[in-house]
C-alpha positions in Angstrom: 153.8 -35.7 113.9 155.7 -36.4 111.0 158.0 -38.1 113.0 155.4 -40.5 114.0 155.2 -40.9 110.5 158.3 -42.8 110.4 158.3 -44.7 113.4 155.0 -46.0 112.1 156.7 -46.8 108.8 159.3 -48.9 110.5 157.1 -50.5 113.0 155.7 -52.0 109.9 158.7 -53.0 108.3 159.6 -55.0 111.0 156.1 -57.0 111.5 156.3 -57.6 107.6 157.6 -61.4 108.1 155.5 -61.8 110.8 152.5 -60.3 108.1 153.5 -63.0 105.3 153.6 -65.8 107.8 150.3 -65.3 109.4 148.5 -63.7 105.8 150.3 -64.3 102.8 149.9 -62.4 100.0 146.9 -60.5 101.4 149.2 -59.0 104.1 149.9 -56.3 101.3 146.7 -54.6 102.1 147.5 -54.6 105.8 150.6 -53.2 105.4 149.4 -50.7 102.9 147.2 -49.2 105.4 150.3 -47.7 107.0 151.8 -45.6 104.0 147.5 -44.8 102.8 147.0 -43.2 106.4 150.1 -41.0 106.5 148.7 -40.3 102.4 145.4 -39.1 104.3 147.4 -37.3 107.1 149.1 -35.7 104.2 146.1 -34.5 102.8 144.9 -33.0 105.7 147.7 -30.3 105.8 146.4 -29.7 102.0 144.8 -26.6 102.9 147.7 -25.1 105.0 150.2 -25.9 102.8 148.6 -23.9 99.9 147.8 -21.3 101.9 151.7 -20.7 102.3 152.3 -22.2 105.6 154.8 -24.6 106.4 154.4 -27.7 109.5 157.8 -28.1 111.1 158.9 -30.4 113.9 162.5 -30.6 115.3 164.6 -32.9 118.7 167.7 -31.2 119.4 170.4 -34.1 118.1 174.1 -32.1 119.1 172.9 -29.3 121.4 176.2 -28.1 121.5 176.8 -27.8 117.8 173.3 -26.2 117.1 172.4 -29.6 115.2 169.2 -30.7 115.6 167.0 -33.8 113.5 164.3 -30.9 111.4 161.3 -32.0 109.9 159.4 -29.1 107.5 156.4 -30.5 105.3 155.8 -27.6 102.9 154.5 -27.8 99.2 157.8 -29.4 97.4 157.9 -32.2 100.1 154.3 -32.4 100.3 154.0 -33.3 96.5 157.2 -35.8 96.8 155.4 -37.3 100.3 152.2 -38.0 98.4 154.1 -40.0 95.7 156.0 -41.8 98.1 153.7 -43.0 100.3 150.6 -43.2 97.9 152.3 -45.2 95.3 154.1 -47.0 97.9 150.8 -48.6 99.5 149.8 -49.5 95.5 153.1 -51.4 95.6 152.8 -53.2 98.8 149.5 -54.4 97.1 151.2 -54.9 94.0 154.3 -57.0 95.6 151.5 -59.2 97.4 150.3 -60.6 94.0 153.6 -60.5 92.3 155.5 -62.6 95.1 152.3 -64.5 96.3 153.6 -67.9 97.9 157.5 -67.1 98.0 158.8 -67.3 101.3 161.0 -64.3 100.7 157.6 -61.9 100.5 157.8 -60.5 103.9 161.4 -59.5 103.3 160.8 -57.8 100.4 157.7 -56.2 102.2 160.1 -55.3 105.1 162.8 -53.8 102.4 160.3 -51.7 100.7 158.5 -50.3 104.1 162.6 -49.3 105.1 162.9 -47.4 101.8 159.8 -45.8 101.8 160.5 -44.4 105.5 164.5 -43.2 104.2 163.1 -41.7 101.0 160.2 -39.7 103.5 162.4 -38.6 105.9 164.9 -37.4 103.1 162.3 -35.1 101.5 160.6 -34.2 104.8 164.5 -32.9 106.1 165.3 -29.2 106.9 168.5 -29.6 108.1 171.5 -30.8 105.8 173.0 -33.7 108.0 169.6 -35.3 108.5 168.7 -35.6 104.5 172.4 -37.1 104.1 171.6 -39.6 106.4 168.3 -40.4 105.0 170.3 -39.7 101.4 172.6 -42.4 102.6 170.2 -44.7 103.6 168.3 -44.7 100.6 171.8 -46.1 99.0 172.1 -48.9 101.1 168.5 -50.0 101.2 169.0 -49.8 97.1 171.5 -52.2 97.2 169.5 -54.9 99.4 167.0 -54.2 97.1 168.6 -54.2 93.7 170.2 -57.6 94.9 167.2 -58.9 96.5 167.4 -62.3 93.8 171.4 -62.5 95.5 171.5 -66.3 94.6 171.7 -64.6 91.1 175.7 -63.4 89.7 173.8 -60.7 87.6 171.7 -59.1 90.5 174.7 -59.1 92.8 176.4 -57.6 89.9 173.8 -54.5 89.5 173.5 -53.9 92.9 177.2 -53.6 93.5 177.0 -51.0 91.0 174.6 -49.2 91.9 175.7 -48.9 95.4 179.4 -48.0 94.3 178.4 -45.1 91.7 175.7 -43.8 94.4 178.1 -44.1 97.2 180.7 -42.0 95.5 178.1 -39.8 95.1 177.6 -39.9 98.6 181.0 -39.4 99.5 180.7 -36.0 97.1 178.1 -35.1 98.4 178.4 -35.0 101.8 181.7 -31.8 101.7 179.2 -29.9 99.9 176.9 -30.3 102.4 179.3 -29.1 104.5 180.7 -26.7 102.7 177.4 -25.4 102.0 176.7 -25.1 105.5 179.7 -23.0 106.6 179.0 -20.7 103.6 175.6 -20.0 105.0 176.4 -20.1 108.5 173.3 -22.9 109.1 172.8 -26.5 108.2 168.9 -25.7 108.2 167.9 -25.3 104.8 165.2 -22.8 105.2 167.5 -20.4 107.2 169.9 -20.9 104.0 167.7 -19.6 101.7 167.6 -16.7 103.7 171.2 -16.0 103.0 171.0 -17.4 99.7 172.8 -14.1 98.0 175.9 -14.4 100.3 175.9 -18.1 99.6 176.1 -17.1 96.0 179.2 -15.2 96.7 180.9 -17.0 99.2 184.5 -18.2 97.6 183.2 -22.0 98.5 180.2 -21.5 95.7 181.6 -23.0 93.1 183.3 -26.2 94.7 180.2 -26.8 97.0 178.4 -26.8 93.8 179.9 -29.3 92.2 180.4 -31.6 94.9 176.8 -31.2 95.4 175.8 -31.8 91.9 178.0 -34.7 91.8 175.8 -36.7 94.6 172.5 -35.8 92.6 173.8 -36.7 89.2 175.2 -39.8 90.6 171.3 -40.6 92.1 169.2 -40.0 89.1 171.3 -41.7 86.6 172.7 -38.1 84.8 175.4 -38.3 81.9 177.7 -40.1 82.5 176.5 -41.9 85.2 173.1 -43.2 83.6 174.9 -46.2 83.1 173.3 -47.7 86.4 170.0 -47.7 86.0 168.7 -50.2 83.1 171.3 -52.4 85.1 169.4 -52.3 88.2 166.6 -53.5 86.3 167.8 -57.1 87.3 165.9 -56.4 90.6 162.3 -58.1 90.9 159.7 -55.7 89.3 157.7 -54.4 92.3 161.0 -52.6 93.2 161.4 -51.6 90.0 158.5 -49.9 89.8 159.0 -47.9 93.1 162.4 -46.9 93.3 162.6 -45.8 89.7 159.5 -44.3 89.1 158.7 -42.5 92.2 161.6 -42.5 94.9 164.9 -43.2 94.8 166.1 -42.0 91.0 164.0 -39.0 92.1 166.0 -38.1 95.0 169.2 -36.2 93.3 166.0 -34.6 90.9 164.5 -33.4 94.4 168.2 -32.2 95.8 168.1 -29.7 93.1 165.0 -28.7 93.5 164.9 -28.1 97.0 168.7 -26.3 96.6 167.2 -24.3 94.1 166.7 -20.9 96.2 169.8 -21.2 97.9 172.0 -22.1 95.1 170.3 -21.1 91.7 170.4 -18.1 89.3 174.2 -18.5 88.8 175.5 -19.3 85.5 177.2 -22.0 86.5 173.9 -23.7 87.8 172.7 -22.8 84.7 175.1 -24.6 82.2 176.5 -27.2 84.8 172.6 -28.7 85.2 170.6 -27.7 82.1 173.3 -28.8 79.5 173.6 -32.1 81.8 170.3 -32.7 81.6 169.7 -32.3 78.2 172.5 -34.8 77.3 170.9 -37.5 79.6 167.2 -36.8 78.1 168.4 -37.4 74.4 170.6 -40.4 75.3 167.9 -42.2 77.0 165.8 -41.8 75.0 167.5 -42.9 71.7 168.7 -45.9 74.1 165.2 -47.0 74.8 164.8 -47.9 71.2 168.0 -49.9 71.3 166.8 -52.3 73.8 164.4 -55.5 73.2 163.7 -56.0 77.2 160.5 -54.1 78.7 162.0 -53.0 81.6 165.0 -51.9 79.9 163.1 -49.6 77.4 161.0 -47.8 80.7 164.7 -48.2 82.2 166.1 -46.0 79.4 163.2 -43.5 79.2 163.1 -43.0 82.7 166.8 -41.6 82.3 165.7 -39.9 79.3 162.6 -38.1 81.7 165.0 -37.7 84.8 167.3 -36.1 82.6 164.2 -33.4 81.4 163.4 -33.0 85.5 167.6 -31.9 85.5 167.5 -29.6 82.2 163.9 -27.4 83.5 165.6 -27.3 86.9 168.7 -25.9 85.3 167.1 -23.6 83.5 165.3 -22.2 86.3 162.8 -19.8 85.1 159.3 -19.9 86.8 157.4 -21.8 83.9 160.3 -24.2 83.7 160.1 -24.7 87.3 156.2 -25.5 87.2 156.9 -27.6 84.4 158.9 -29.9 86.0 157.0 -30.3 89.0 153.7 -31.6 86.5 156.1 -33.8 84.9 157.6 -34.9 87.8 154.0 -36.1 88.9 152.8 -37.5 85.7 155.8 -40.0 85.2 155.4 -40.8 88.7 152.0 -42.2 87.7 152.3 -43.7 84.2 155.9 -44.9 85.0 155.4 -46.8 88.2 152.0 -48.6 86.2 153.8 -49.5 83.4 156.8 -51.1 85.5 154.0 -52.9 86.7 152.7 -53.8 83.5 155.9 -55.5 82.6 156.4 -57.4 85.7 153.2 -58.9 85.1 153.9 -59.9 81.3 157.0 -61.4 82.9 155.1 -63.5 85.5 152.8 -64.6 83.3 154.8 -66.2 80.4 158.2 -65.8 82.1 159.7 -63.5 79.6 160.2 -59.6 78.6 161.4 -59.9 75.3 159.5 -58.0 73.0 160.6 -59.8 69.6 158.9 -63.2 71.6 155.8 -61.2 72.8 152.5 -60.8 70.8 148.5 -61.4 71.3 148.5 -60.8 75.1 145.4 -58.5 74.7 142.9 -61.5 74.4 144.4 -63.7 77.2 145.3 -60.2 79.3 142.8 -57.4 78.8 143.1 -55.7 82.3 146.5 -55.7 81.9 146.2 -54.3 78.5 143.9 -51.5 79.5 146.2 -50.8 82.2 148.8 -50.5 80.0 146.9 -48.7 77.3 146.2 -45.8 79.6 149.6 -45.4 81.3 150.7 -45.2 77.2 149.1 -42.3 76.2 149.8 -40.3 79.5 153.1 -41.3 78.6 153.0 -40.3 75.1 151.1 -37.0 76.3 147.7 -37.9 74.3 144.7 -35.8 75.3 143.5 -35.9 77.7 146.0 -37.1 79.8 148.0 -35.6 82.3 150.9 -36.4 80.3 149.8 -34.3 77.9 149.1 -31.3 80.0 153.1 -31.9 81.6 154.2 -32.2 78.2 152.0 -29.1 76.6 153.7 -27.1 80.2 157.3 -28.2 78.9 157.1 -27.0 75.4 155.5 -23.7 76.4 158.2 -23.0 79.1 160.7 -23.5 76.6 158.8 -21.0 73.6 160.9 -18.0 74.6 163.8 -17.2 72.8 166.7 -18.5 75.6 165.2 -22.0 75.5 164.5 -22.4 71.8 167.6 -25.0 71.3 166.0 -27.0 74.8 163.0 -27.1 73.4 164.6 -28.6 69.9 166.2 -31.7 71.9 163.3 -31.9 73.8 160.7 -32.7 70.3 163.7 -35.0 69.5 163.6 -37.0 72.8 159.8 -37.5 72.9 159.6 -38.4 69.4 162.0 -41.6 70.3 160.0 -42.0 73.8 156.6 -42.2 71.8 158.1 -44.7 69.5 159.3 -46.7 72.8 155.6 -46.1 74.1 154.7 -48.2 71.0 156.8 -51.0 72.1 155.9 -51.4 75.6 152.1 -50.8 75.4 151.2 -51.9 71.8 153.4 -54.4 70.5 153.1 -57.4 73.1 149.4 -56.9 72.8 148.6 -56.9 69.3 148.2 -59.9 66.8 148.4 -63.3 67.6 149.9 -65.1 70.4 153.4 -66.2 69.9 155.0 -69.6 71.3 156.3 -68.0 74.3 152.6 -66.1 75.0 150.6 -69.2 74.0 149.9 -69.6 77.5 149.4 -66.6 78.7 146.6 -65.9 81.3 145.7 -62.7 83.4 147.2 -62.5 86.7 146.3 -61.8 90.1 143.6 -59.1 90.9 146.7 -57.5 93.2 149.0 -57.5 90.0 146.6 -55.9 87.6 144.4 -53.6 89.9 147.2 -51.0 90.8 148.5 -50.3 87.4 144.9 -49.6 86.2 144.1 -47.6 89.3 147.8 -45.1 88.0 146.3 -45.0 84.7 143.1 -44.1 85.9 144.6 -41.1 87.4 146.5 -40.0 84.8 142.9 -39.6 83.0 141.2 -38.5 86.1 144.0 -35.7 86.3 144.0 -34.9 82.8 140.1 -34.3 83.3 140.6 -32.2 86.2 143.8 -30.5 86.6 142.3 -27.8 88.5 142.4 -30.5 91.7 146.4 -29.6 91.3 146.4 -26.0 91.0 146.7 -25.5 95.0 149.5 -28.3 94.9 151.2 -26.9 92.3 151.8 -23.2 93.2 152.5 -24.2 96.6 155.3 -26.8 95.4 156.7 -24.5 92.3 157.0 -21.4 94.6 158.7 -23.7 97.2 161.3 -24.4 94.5 161.4 -21.2 93.1 161.4 -19.9 96.9 158.9 -17.1 96.2 155.3 -17.3 95.7 153.9 -18.7 92.2 150.8 -18.9 91.2 150.1 -22.1 89.1 147.1 -22.4 86.8 146.5 -26.0 84.9 144.7 -26.5 82.1 143.8 -29.2 79.5 143.0 -27.3 76.6 144.7 -23.8 75.9 143.5 -23.6 72.3 145.3 -24.4 68.5 148.9 -22.9 69.4 152.4 -23.4 68.3 152.7 -25.6 71.4 149.6 -27.7 70.5 151.4 -28.3 67.2 154.7 -29.2 68.3 152.8 -31.8 70.6 150.9 -33.0 67.3 154.3 -32.8 65.0 155.9 -35.1 68.3 153.0 -37.8 68.2 153.3 -38.0 64.4 156.5 -38.6 64.4 156.7 -40.9 67.1 154.3 -43.1 65.6 156.0 -43.0 62.0 159.6 -44.2 63.9 157.5 -47.1 65.3 156.0 -48.0 62.3 159.8 -48.0 60.2 161.4 -49.0 63.5 162.8 -51.7 61.5 164.8 -49.1 58.9 165.8 -47.2 61.7 167.1 -50.2 63.7 170.1 -50.2 61.3 171.4 -46.6 62.2 171.0 -48.0 66.0 173.6 -50.6 65.5 176.1 -47.9 64.1 176.2 -46.8 67.9 177.6 -50.7 69.3 180.9 -49.4 67.9 180.8 -46.3 70.5 180.0 -48.9 73.4 183.4 -49.5 74.4 183.8 -45.9 74.9 181.4 -45.3 76.9 180.4 -44.8 80.6 179.9 -48.7 81.2 183.1 -50.0 79.6 184.8 -46.8 81.7 183.4 -48.0 84.7 184.2 -52.1 84.5 188.0 -50.7 83.7 187.9 -48.5 86.9 186.5 -51.2 89.2 188.7 -54.0 87.8 191.6 -51.9 88.1 191.1 -51.0 91.6 190.2 -54.4 91.9 193.8 -55.8 90.8 195.7 -52.7 92.9 193.9 -53.9 96.3 195.0 -57.4 95.3 198.7 -56.5 94.3 198.7 -54.0 97.9 197.1 -56.5 99.8 199.7 -59.2 98.7 202.5 -57.0 99.7 201.4 -55.1 102.2 199.7 -58.4 103.5 202.0 -61.1 103.6 201.7 -63.2 106.1 204.7 -62.4 108.1 204.4 -60.3 111.0 207.9 -59.7 111.4 206.9 -57.3 108.3 204.1 -55.9 109.9 205.9 -55.1 113.0 209.3 -53.6 110.9 206.8 -51.3 108.5 204.5 -49.7 111.9 207.8 -49.2 114.1 210.1 -47.5 110.5 206.8 -45.3 110.0 206.4 -44.5 114.0 210.2 -43.7 113.9 209.7 -41.4 110.7 206.6 -39.8 111.5 208.2 -38.5 115.3 211.4 -37.3 113.6 209.3 -35.3 111.1 207.3 -34.0 114.0 209.8 -33.5 116.6 213.4 -32.4 114.2 212.0 -28.8 114.7 210.8 -28.8 118.4 213.5 -30.4 120.1 216.3 -27.1 119.4 213.8 -25.4 120.4 212.3 -26.3 123.6 214.4 -29.3 124.9 217.7 -28.4 126.9 219.6 -31.0 129.1 219.5 -28.4 132.0 215.9 -28.3 131.5 214.8 -31.9 132.6 215.2 -31.7 136.2 215.8 -35.6 136.6 216.9 -36.7 140.3 218.1 -40.3 140.0 217.9 -42.5 143.1 219.7 -45.5 143.8 216.6 -47.8 143.7 215.5 -46.4 140.5 218.8 -46.8 139.0 218.8 -50.8 140.0 215.2 -51.2 138.4 216.9 -49.7 135.6 220.0 -51.0 135.3 218.3 -54.7 136.3 215.3 -54.4 133.3 218.6 -53.8 130.6 220.1 -56.7 131.9 217.2 -58.8 131.2 216.4 -57.2 128.3 220.0 -58.1 127.2 219.9 -61.6 128.7 216.0 -62.3 126.7 218.0 -61.3 123.3 220.9 -63.7 123.8 218.9 -66.6 125.4 219.5 -69.6 123.3 216.5 -71.5 125.6 212.6 -71.0 125.7 212.9 -70.9 129.2 215.8 -68.4 129.9 213.8 -66.0 127.3 210.5 -66.2 128.6 211.8 -66.2 132.1 214.3 -62.9 131.3 210.8 -61.4 129.9 209.2 -61.8 133.2 211.7 -59.9 134.6 211.7 -56.8 132.5 207.7 -56.9 133.0 207.9 -56.7 136.6 210.8 -53.7 136.4 208.4 -52.0 134.7 205.8 -53.2 137.1 207.9 -52.4 140.1 208.6 -48.3 138.5 205.2 -47.8 138.1 205.0 -48.2 141.9 207.8 -46.4 142.7 205.9 -43.5 140.6 202.7 -43.5 142.4 200.6 -45.6 139.4 199.7 -49.1 142.0 196.8 -49.6 139.6 199.0 -49.7 136.5 201.7 -51.8 138.6 199.0 -54.3 140.0 197.9 -54.5 136.1 201.4 -55.1 134.8 202.0 -57.6 137.7 199.2 -59.6 136.8 199.7 -59.4 132.9 203.2 -60.4 133.1 202.2 -63.8 135.7 199.7 -65.0 133.2 201.9 -63.9 130.1 204.7 -66.2 132.1 202.8 -69.0 132.8 201.1 -69.5 129.3 204.0 -69.0 127.5 205.7 -72.0 129.8 202.8 -74.0 129.0 203.2 -73.3 125.2 206.6 -74.5 125.3 205.8 -78.0 125.7 204.3 -77.8 122.3 207.1 -75.6 120.8 210.2 -77.6 119.1 214.1 -77.3 120.3 215.4 -73.7 120.7 216.7 -72.8 117.5 218.2 -69.3 115.9 215.9 -69.3 112.5 217.6 -65.7 111.2 221.2 -64.6 110.3 223.6 -62.6 112.0 223.2 -59.9 109.4 219.1 -60.2 110.0 219.6 -59.9 113.6 222.0 -56.7 113.0 219.5 -55.0 111.0 216.8 -55.8 113.4 218.7 -54.5 116.3 219.3 -51.5 114.8 215.9 -50.9 114.1 214.7 -51.4 117.9 217.8 -49.0 118.9 216.4 -46.4 116.8 212.6 -47.1 118.0 214.0 -47.3 122.0 215.8 -44.1 121.6 213.1 -42.3 119.6 210.4 -43.2 122.2 213.0 -41.8 124.7 213.7 -38.7 123.2 210.0 -38.2 122.8 209.5 -39.1 126.4 211.9 -36.7 127.5 210.8 -34.1 125.2 207.2 -34.4 126.3 208.5 -33.7 130.3 210.1 -30.1 129.2 207.2 -29.2 127.5 204.5 -28.3 130.1 201.2 -26.4 129.6 199.9 -23.8 132.5 197.1 -25.7 132.5 197.5 -29.5 132.8 194.8 -31.8 131.2 195.0 -33.5 134.5 193.0 -30.8 135.9 190.8 -30.4 133.4 189.9 -34.2 134.1 189.9 -33.6 137.9 187.2 -30.5 137.5 185.0 -32.3 135.1 184.8 -35.9 135.8 182.5 -35.5 138.9 180.1 -32.6 137.4 180.2 -33.8 133.8 180.5 -37.4 133.8 179.2 -38.4 137.3 182.4 -40.3 138.8 185.0 -40.1 141.0 187.2 -42.7 139.6 189.2 -40.1 137.1 190.6 -43.3 135.0 187.4 -44.9 134.5 185.7 -41.7 133.9 188.5 -41.0 131.1 188.4 -44.3 129.8 184.1 -44.8 129.1 183.2 -40.6 128.9 186.4 -38.7 127.8 187.5 -41.3 125.6 184.4 -43.5 124.6 184.9 -43.3 121.2 188.4 -44.9 121.4 187.2 -47.4 124.2 184.6 -48.3 121.7 187.1 -48.8 119.0 189.0 -51.3 121.5 185.7 -53.3 122.4 184.8 -53.1 118.3 188.4 -54.9 117.7 187.9 -57.6 120.4 184.3 -58.4 118.9 185.6 -58.6 115.5 188.4 -61.3 117.3 186.2 -63.2 119.0 183.8 -63.5 116.1 187.2 -64.4 113.7 188.2 -67.1 116.8 184.9 -68.7 116.7 184.6 -68.8 113.3 188.1 -70.8 112.8 187.1 -73.3 115.5 183.7 -73.8 114.0 185.1 -74.5 110.6 187.9 -76.6 112.0 185.2 -78.4 113.6 183.3 -78.8 110.4 186.5 -80.1 108.8 186.8 -82.7 111.4 183.2 -84.3 110.5 183.2 -83.8 106.7 185.5 -83.7 104.2 186.1 -79.6 102.8 186.8 -78.9 99.1 189.0 -76.4 100.6 191.4 -79.1 101.3 190.8 -81.4 98.5 192.4 -78.3 96.3 194.9 -77.1 98.3 193.8 -73.8 99.8 194.0 -74.0 103.3 198.0 -73.8 102.5 197.7 -70.3 100.7 199.6 -67.9 102.7 198.1 -65.0 104.0 197.1 -61.9 101.6 197.0 -64.9 98.6 196.3 -62.4 95.6 194.9 -65.5 93.5 192.2 -66.0 96.3 191.5 -62.0 96.4 191.0 -62.4 92.6 188.8 -65.0 92.2 186.6 -63.3 95.0 186.6 -60.0 92.9 186.1 -62.0 89.3 182.9 -62.9 91.2 182.0 -59.6 91.8 182.6 -57.7 88.8 180.3 -60.2 86.9 178.9 -58.1 84.0 174.7 -57.0 84.5 173.7 -57.6 81.5 170.2 -57.0 80.1 167.7 -59.1 82.4 165.5 -60.7 79.1 164.1 -64.0 80.8 162.1 -64.1 84.2 163.2 -62.6 87.0 162.3 -65.7 89.5 160.5 -69.3 89.3 157.2 -68.1 89.7 
């Protein structure tokens, strides 16, 4: 059944462009049926999951290696699955109104659904390798989503930045997962949980933990990789609302939670994760007050909450694990709602700068109501679910060991309460400004989804017992053992409530006196040049500069240089490998060579023809001599029992001679363009290379296995590959990847030839700007051209204060 969910989302993604063509913006309701149906199906498993059971499904992938595509639904994956599909359905509807009339709406729906499927597959995966495949799919699709407005350099740069950061984390994650599978003796996560103690005691534990955390930290924007998330706000608002509230940025948090039963409970786990999470939490909260763009403020606030979730999971007590899961649900609802509110405001006034906004309550009351409900939950005000999450969070850190983290948490929350005022109060209060003078309420599909999520925050706050079973199952899945959870809105007047009230009071005071605090924040600008963003930019510039210089050196357009490099590396490599083996294995008496007269004549004729080709002074003589060399080699194939190779060689040589002769009519007269010294140098290299190959072949003759590989092919060609032509079977079965590579190279070459021919036709039809600038005369591997492309790619992604699209 779980595989059907993924297939259903894939089919919906494929038909999304057609739905937009026939139904326009209303098609969002049709496409939302698929994730809504999955929500319904997930809810039917609720009682089973709450009882401690798990729903599994598996399909053999590589049986020989005991690999399978296995899916598992438990409390943690059920929680994420409901958020992914539930909020995803609302985002599809919201996108239909946000981009109503835009021809790209179908493309946006398709990418959102593909991302939904990848994220759902990630949280359902019970196999580490399956999880990694879905993990990388989320990175690739998020690149397309963040760069959706690909006509803008800012969007392209932001998408590239997100891809490079999360992709680098993925490169670290893969060896970490492989080491984990080796240390635990299985790639099934559920099996690894039973072998957790062996994994923690294994020598690979520390390196695999570091590698896995690199992947999790980059995906969930943890310090020092937090800088990519605010720049990703260049994406349209439906994308921001989905990726950066409930899905992509929560993937790293999910990975930490999923692997907690396997890797958690050690000092390394605690200090690496809890400390990084606390730093990220504080940085994101402070930075949220420096921003003036609505989506930028929300992005930094998201970073802060992601740091909180990471910190709570790193501490790893039963209370903090429950607090993390509670905060995760609360954040998904209010943050997706607030992103949609920001997008609706931008849609109405084409501006997101809070300094230009005001008086929107009278023009956009429904949007203001949605912002108010979500803002109350974000600030942790009674009776929202955000209040319950904050109370659970503070209470979990109330013991002695968690007090330092509690202090940082309260300080961070004060900043976030002030940020709520900037997003949810400032744009709606007072009189209209010049920017908001023509503001109007958006389509019903743009304010209904955020209002629904705001109402959900209130409803769950009043009825938290509805989630007790899910919270128990989810917390148990993270902890690795049964954990009863009982949420409540009111616990009486206690220290936790007092801290909550102090947080609210401090946040309100900070918002009220934000102009005085602005001067303090400006001091932080001095440290920007040492920040993670600058390090990323300088690193990327250095890599691009290195690539340009190495390309100019290695790809300089001279075929002779390429051949010398390849031959030289081959000679050195062969002699490095054979240097010690020749003396022990190869003896002149062991060759056992018997040379017949006709074989000697062919060999001698080959040498003579090769010498003539080298010394020839006409094109025709050189090609004729090379043809003789080829035919002599074909004759040797015939003598030694390889008629198929001989026929191929005869055909190739014949065609080569004919083509060369036909081409000579367009070539200049034969002339020597190299000096005697250059030819002597080339001759030495050619002789050394020839001697190396000869030595290698003679060595291969003397080293024989007791079980030659030819016997293996003969025994398995019919039985395994169902083919009696051993050569064909070797090419298409035993060397399938090699053959695929050759086909790929030929296909790429064909595409290149086609592109060059098409370009030539276009140049003949119209004036090409490249001709005017003289770029067509640039040599292969021109460094300036490479740098020009690189400069475009490294356009700095900055704040998106203007409208995302022209509506």
